[in-house]
C-alpha positions in Angstrom: 3.9 3.8 21.6 6.0 7.0 22.0 7.4 6.6 18.6 3.9 6.2 17.1 2.9 9.3 18.8 5.9 11.3 17.6 5.3 10.0 14.0 1.8 11.1 14.2 2.7 14.7 15.2 4.9 14.7 12.1 2.1 15.1 9.9 1.2 18.3 11.8 4.5 19.6 10.3 6.4 20.0 13.5 9.7 20.1 11.9 11.7 19.0 15.0 9.5 16.2 15.6 9.7 15.3 11.8 13.5 15.4 12.1 13.6 13.0 15.1 11.1 10.6 13.5 13.2 10.6 10.2 16.4 9.8 12.0 14.6 6.9 13.7 13.5 5.3 10.5 15.7 2.6 9.2 15.7 4.1 5.7 17.1 7.5 6.9 19.3 6.1 9.5 22.7 7.9 9.7 21.8 11.1 7.7 23.6 14.2 8.8 21.4 17.4 9.8 21.7 18.9 6.3 20.3 15.7 4.7 17.5 15.5 7.2 16.6 19.1 6.6 16.4 18.4 3.0 13.9 15.6 3.6 11.9 17.9 5.9 11.7 20.6 3.2 10.9 18.2 0.4 8.1 16.2 2.3 4.6 16.4 1.3 1.9 15.5 3.9 -1.2 13.7 2.7 -4.2 12.7 4.8 -6.6 9.9 4.3 -9.8 8.6 5.9 -10.5 5.1 6.9 -11.2 2.9 3.8 -9.4 5.2 1.3 -6.9 4.0 -1.3 -3.4 5.6 -1.0 -1.8 3.6 -4.0 -3.7 1.4 -6.4 -2.0 -1.7 -7.9 -1.2 -1.1 -11.6 -1.4 2.8 -11.2 1.4 5.0 -12.1 3.7 5.5 -9.2 4.1 9.3 -10.0 7.6 9.0 -9.0 6.8 9.1 -5.1 7.2 6.9 -2.1 6.1 7.6 1.5 6.5 7.1 5.2 3.4 6.4 7.1 3.3 9.1 9.8 0.2 7.9 11.6 -2.5 5.2 11.2 -2.5 1.6 9.8 -2.8 0.3 6.3 -3.3 -2.9 4.5 -1.1 -4.0 1.7 -3.5 -5.8 -0.7 -2.4 -8.2 -3.5 -4.0 -8.5 -7.0 -6.5 -11.1 -5.8 -7.8 -9.0 -2.8 -5.7 -11.0 -0.3 -4.3 -8.8 2.5 -0.5 -9.4 2.5 0.3 -7.4 5.5 -0.9 -4.6 7.8 1.5 -1.8 8.5 1.6 1.3 10.7 3.6 4.3 11.7 7.2 4.5 10.8 7.0 2.2 7.7 8.0 3.1 4.2 5.4 2.4 1.4 5.3 2.7 -2.3 9.1 1.9 -2.7 8.6 -1.0 -5.1 6.6 0.7 -7.7 8.7 3.8 -7.7 12.0 1.9 -8.3 10.6 -0.5 -10.9 11.2 -0.1 -14.6 7.5 0.0 -15.3 6.8 2.7 -12.8 3.7 1.1 -11.7 2.3 0.2 -8.2 2.6 -3.4 -7.5 0.1 -3.7 -4.7 -2.9 -1.7 -3.5 -2.4 0.3 -0.1 -5.6 1.1 1.6 -6.2 2.7 4.9 -7.7 0.8 7.9 -8.1 4.0 9.8 -7.4 7.7 9.4 -3.8 7.9 8.1 -1.3 10.5 7.2 1.8 9.9 5.2 4.8 12.0 4.3 5.6 11.7 0.6 8.9 12.3 -1.5 9.6 12.3 -5.1 12.1 9.7 -6.0 14.0 12.3 -8.2 14.8 14.5 -5.2 16.2 11.5 -3.4 18.1 10.4 -6.4 19.8 13.8 -6.9 20.3 14.8 -3.3 20.6 11.6 -1.3 22.0 8.8 -3.5 22.7 6.6 -0.4 19.1 6.8 0.5 18.1 5.6 -3.0 20.3 2.6 -2.6 18.7 1.8 0.8 15.3 2.3 -0.8 16.2 -0.2 -3.6 17.4 -2.7 -1.1 14.1 -2.5 0.9 11.9 -2.8 -2.4 13.9 -6.1 -3.3 13.5 -7.4 0.2 9.6 -6.7 0.1 9.5 -8.3 -3.3 11.1 -11.3 -2.2 8.8 -11.5 1.0 5.6 -10.9 -0.9 6.6 -13.7 -3.5 7.4 -16.4 -0.8 
């Protein structure tokens, strides 16, 4: 619960809290202070009400992926089946942003008010190539999981 509360405060743009949460997220684990600072500066906070769509299946990825700062979301398949429910501290949008087609592969809808921190893949690719590798690994794990 403490981690979720910390992540919620991220979206209020408290940079110290954001740094702590980023360090606790597996994707960003082991980054040095300069790398974490880069993520803080490049993050864009977005807020959604309950029932809104964050990413739509088939839509352009826009070159972005995100960390759920607070709230809960549903991952929805093409047929409307809810594949998973995810909450604070989880990365979303990674599959569409690394795919050749640059399209979202699932729809992400909010269950409750939700805030995300979003980054452009280009920033990660240029400045944090080790994070890009981890992001690709996460995307392939998720694709495998959804297809099982």
